[in-house]
C-alpha positions in Angstrom: -123.5 -134.3 -15.5 -120.4 -133.0 -15.2 -120.1 -129.4 -15.4 -117.7 -130.0 -18.5 -119.4 -132.7 -20.5 -120.8 -129.7 -22.9 -116.9 -128.8 -23.5 -115.8 -132.1 -23.9 -115.6 -131.5 -28.0 -112.3 -129.0 -27.1 -109.9 -130.4 -27.0 -108.1 -129.7 -23.0 -105.3 -126.6 -23.8 -102.8 -126.1 -20.8 -103.4 -122.7 -18.7 -103.6 -119.9 -18.5 -105.9 -118.7 -21.2 -108.1 -115.5 -22.1 -110.5 -116.3 -24.1 -113.6 -114.8 -25.3 -116.5 -117.0 -27.6 -119.3 -115.7 -30.3 -120.6 -116.0 -33.5 -118.2 -113.6 -35.2 -120.0 -112.7 -38.1 -118.0 -111.0 -40.3 -115.6 -110.3 -38.0 -116.1 -106.8 -38.6 -114.0 -104.0 -36.7 -116.0 -104.6 -33.8 -115.0 -108.2 -33.5 -111.8 -107.3 -35.0 -111.0 -104.6 -32.0 -112.1 -107.2 -29.6 -109.7 -110.2 -30.6 -107.1 -107.4 -30.7 -107.7 -106.7 -26.5 -107.6 -111.0 -26.2 -104.6 -111.0 -27.7 -102.8 -107.9 -25.5 -104.3 -109.6 -22.5 -102.3 -112.9 -23.3 -99.7 -111.1 -23.5 -99.5 -109.7 -20.7 -100.1 -112.5 -19.0 -97.8 -114.8 -20.8 -101.2 -116.9 -21.8 -102.7 -118.3 -25.0 -105.6 -116.0 -26.9 -108.9 -118.6 -27.5 -111.4 -117.4 -29.7 -114.8 -119.9 -29.0 -116.5 -119.7 -32.1 -120.2 -120.7 -32.8 -120.4 -122.1 -35.7 -124.5 -121.1 -36.1 -126.3 -118.4 -34.0 -127.3 -119.4 -31.1 -130.7 -117.0 -31.7 -131.4 -119.8 -34.6 -131.4 -122.1 -31.0 -133.4 -120.0 -29.6 -136.1 -119.0 -32.5 -136.1 -122.3 -34.8 -138.8 -120.6 -36.2 -136.9 -117.4 -37.7 -134.9 -117.2 -40.8 -130.9 -116.3 -39.8 -129.2 -115.0 -42.7 -124.8 -114.3 -42.2 -121.9 -112.0 -43.3 -119.8 -115.2 -43.6 -119.1 -118.6 -43.7 -117.3 -120.6 -40.7 -114.4 -120.6 -42.5 -113.9 -117.8 -43.9 -114.4 -116.0 -40.2 -111.5 -118.6 -38.9 -109.3 -117.7 -41.6 -110.2 -114.4 -40.6 -109.4 -115.1 -36.7 -105.9 -116.8 -37.5 -105.0 -113.9 -39.7 -105.6 -111.5 -36.5 -103.3 -114.5 -34.7 -105.3 -115.6 -31.8 -103.6 -118.7 -31.2 -107.4 -121.2 -30.4 -110.2 -120.9 -32.9 -112.3 -123.6 -31.4 -115.6 -124.3 -33.2 -118.4 -124.9 -30.6 -121.3 -126.2 -31.1 -124.6 -124.8 -29.7 -126.4 -127.1 -28.2 -129.2 -127.7 -25.5 -126.3 -128.6 -23.0 -124.3 -125.7 -23.3 -128.0 -123.5 -23.7 -128.9 -124.8 -20.2 -125.5 -124.2 -18.3 -125.9 -121.5 -15.8 -123.2 -118.1 -16.5 -121.2 -120.0 -13.1 -121.5 -123.3 -14.6 -120.2 -122.2 -17.3 -117.4 -120.3 -16.8 -116.4 -123.0 -14.7 -116.6 -125.5 -17.3 -113.9 -123.3 -19.4 -111.7 -123.1 -16.2 -111.4 -126.3 -16.2 -111.2 -127.6 -20.1 -109.2 -124.7 -21.0 -107.6 -123.1 -18.2 -109.3 -120.2 -18.6 -107.7 -116.5 -16.6 -110.1 -114.4 -18.3 -112.7 -114.1 -20.0 -112.9 -110.5 -22.7 -116.5 -109.8 -24.4 -118.1 -107.3 -25.9 -120.2 -104.5 -24.5 -123.9 -105.8 -23.0 -122.6 -109.2 -23.2 -124.8 -112.1 -21.4 -123.2 -115.4 -20.4 -125.2 -118.6 -19.7 -128.3 -120.0 -19.1 -129.5 -117.0 -16.3 -128.2 -114.9 -19.3 -125.8 -112.2 -16.6 -124.9 -109.0 -17.6 -120.8 -109.3 -17.7 -120.8 -105.6 -17.4 -122.4 -106.0 -14.0 -119.6 -108.2 -12.5 -117.0 -106.2 -14.1 -118.7 -103.0 -13.0 -118.4 -104.6 -8.8 -114.5 -105.0 -8.6 -113.5 -108.1 -6.8 -114.5 -106.3 -3.9 -118.0 -107.5 -3.7 -121.2 -109.1 -4.8 -122.3 -108.5 -7.8 -125.9 -107.1 -8.3 -128.6 -109.4 -10.3 -127.6 -112.5 -8.9 -124.2 -112.4 -10.4 -121.9 -113.3 -6.7 -121.9 -117.0 -7.8 -119.6 -116.1 -10.5 -117.9 -112.8 -8.6 -116.4 -116.1 -5.8 -115.2 -117.6 -9.3 -111.5 -116.8 -8.0 -108.6 -116.9 -10.3 -111.0 -115.7 -13.6 -111.3 -112.3 -14.2 -113.8 -110.8 -16.5 -113.1 -107.6 -19.2 -115.3 -105.6 -21.6 -114.1 -104.1 -24.9 -115.7 -100.6 -24.7 -118.0 -100.6 -28.7 -116.9 -99.3 -32.2 -118.2 -96.6 -34.0 -118.8 -95.7 -37.2 -120.8 -92.5 -38.2 -122.3 -92.2 -34.7 -123.3 -96.3 -34.7 -122.2 -98.5 -32.9 -120.8 -102.0 -35.5 -122.7 -104.9 -34.8 -123.5 -108.0 -37.1 -127.5 -107.6 -37.1 -126.4 -103.0 -38.5 -124.6 -104.7 -41.0 -126.7 -107.3 -42.6 -129.1 -104.2 -42.2 -127.0 -102.2 -44.2 -126.8 -105.2 -46.8 -130.1 -105.5 -47.8 -131.4 -101.8 -48.2 -127.8 -102.3 -50.8 -125.9 -100.1 -49.0 -122.3 -101.2 -49.6 -120.6 -98.4 -48.8 -121.7 -98.7 -45.0 -121.7 -102.1 -44.4 -117.7 -102.2 -46.1 -117.1 -98.9 -43.3 -118.1 -101.2 -40.1 -116.1 -104.3 -41.8 -113.6 -102.9 -43.0 -113.6 -105.2 -46.0 -116.1 -104.8 -48.9 -119.7 -107.3 -48.5 -119.0 -110.6 -50.3 -120.6 -114.0 -50.2 -119.8 -117.0 -52.1 -121.1 -119.9 -54.5 -120.7 -122.0 -57.4 -122.5 -121.1 -60.6 -125.3 -123.1 -61.1 -127.1 -123.5 -64.8 -129.4 -120.8 -65.5 -131.8 -120.3 -68.8 -128.7 -118.8 -70.6 -131.4 -115.6 -71.5 -127.7 -113.1 -70.7 -126.0 -115.3 -73.4 -129.0 -114.9 -75.6 -128.7 -110.7 -74.3 -124.4 -110.7 -75.3 -124.1 -110.7 -71.7 -123.4 -114.0 -70.3 -123.8 -114.3 -66.7 -123.1 -116.9 -64.1 -126.1 -117.5 -62.0 -124.3 -117.4 -58.6 -126.2 -119.9 -55.8 -124.6 -118.9 -52.5 -122.9 -121.4 -49.9 -125.0 -121.0 -46.8 -127.8 -118.5 -45.9 -125.5 -115.3 -46.9 -127.8 -112.0 -46.7 -128.1 -111.2 -50.0 -128.7 -107.5 -50.4 -131.1 -105.2 -51.4 -132.6 -106.1 -55.6 -130.2 -103.9 -57.9 -128.0 -103.7 -59.8 -124.5 -104.1 -58.5 -121.0 -102.8 -59.1 -118.6 -105.9 -58.3 -115.7 -108.3 -58.0 -115.8 -111.2 -59.0 -113.5 -113.8 -57.5 -113.1 -116.7 -59.8 -110.5 -119.4 -59.7 -107.9 -117.0 -58.2 -108.3 -114.2 -61.2 -110.3 -111.1 -59.7 -112.5 -109.2 -62.7 -115.2 -106.3 -62.3 -118.8 -107.8 -62.9 -122.0 -105.6 -63.1 -123.8 -107.8 -61.1 -127.8 -108.2 -61.1 -130.3 -109.4 -58.0 -133.9 -109.9 -58.0 -136.3 -111.8 -60.2 -135.7 -110.3 -64.0 -139.6 -108.4 -63.9 -138.8 -107.9 -67.5 -139.3 -111.0 -68.4 -140.1 -113.0 -65.4 -143.4 -112.6 -63.5 -143.5 -114.1 -59.8 -140.4 -115.1 -60.5 -137.6 -116.4 -58.6 -135.1 -114.4 -57.1 -131.1 -114.6 -58.6 -127.9 -113.3 -58.6 -126.2 -113.3 -61.8 -122.7 -111.7 -62.6 -121.8 -110.2 -65.8 -118.0 -110.2 -65.2 -116.3 -108.1 -67.9 -113.3 -109.2 -70.2 -113.7 -112.9 -69.1 -113.7 -115.8 -71.5 -114.8 -118.9 -70.5 -117.6 -121.7 -69.1 -118.1 -120.7 -65.6 -120.6 -123.7 -64.8 -119.8 -125.1 -61.7 -116.7 -123.2 -60.4 -116.4 -121.5 -56.8 -117.3 -117.6 -57.3 -116.3 -115.0 -54.4 -118.4 -111.5 -55.1 -117.6 -108.4 -53.5 -120.5 -105.9 -53.4 -118.6 -102.6 -53.9 -121.6 -99.9 -54.8 -125.5 -100.4 -55.6 -126.2 -98.8 -59.2 -129.7 -98.6 -59.3 -133.2 -100.2 -58.4 -134.8 -103.4 -60.2 -136.7 -102.1 -63.2 -138.9 -103.6 -65.4 -138.9 -102.6 -69.0 -140.9 -102.3 -71.7 -139.3 -103.9 -74.4 -135.6 -106.3 -74.7 -133.6 -103.4 -76.7 -134.1 -101.3 -73.7 -133.1 -103.5 -71.8 -129.7 -103.8 -73.3 -129.1 -100.4 -73.7 -129.4 -99.8 -70.3 -127.5 -103.5 -68.9 -124.0 -101.5 -71.4 -125.2 -98.5 -69.1 -124.5 -100.7 -66.3 -121.7 -102.5 -67.7 -119.6 -98.8 -68.3 -120.2 -97.5 -64.9 -119.3 -100.3 -63.2 -115.8 -100.0 -65.4 -115.8 -96.1 -64.5 -116.9 -96.7 -60.6 -114.5 -99.9 -60.1 -111.8 -97.8 -61.9 -112.0 -94.3 -59.8 -111.5 -97.0 -56.2 
């Protein structure tokens, strides 16, 4: 099989190009620094900047039984990459053909298909079925053989391999896995620091049991568009965007223990000062801070009293931003 066949879905580009490759889940501050380096290198070489983006995480193929969650959908990633100023954003399917390519075959295929002149990656990046460390190649320079069986890559004349340093927030390297951990623990502020923006999910408002309306708090029952990483159960001060308008919202994530035993997990947002029907509309929720944990109350009256407090606290928190 010609090594360029796995890249047949990519429109051939006239080189030279400077590229990077990854899932870019969340397009966090580490990704942004890497992408800016791609732009800088492309500008210095009078080349086009290219981001090859896997729509799904490669580990979903390596570990098919393992659940995978995302910080952003592909459309959001594409939009942010465009805002950063990347010239070409290419969706790349991580199928068996790409999975089987060695590091040499992978890079050679990109050189032939898109005129690759330089590949920019993050720290610790590995490429190819042989999991070659790009850092090993970079450390050798162009004058000698690379350790770990990378001499074949060194023979790919005319291609530079560049590693961008990690971004560090509060002593921790910025990564999608670190952000996912923060989100699942309800640490919205730390996730926002690493993302450079509030963590958000999008979904369609589905029909619920209308219990919130009966309590005086009509909520939007949000069904996420994809397998988003969902914050820890609790009550959150959030921003809800619908039809281009943003509202303050108190959002509950959990199983509604006051009413349900073994109930399913739900995401319910009460939009402050909103009057209208949200059913079937697409809604985006930005998580600003976690107000409290989920609690089973002894009576409906106690629950309503606490919900009023949650709404007022949401107003105060968001007004202070």
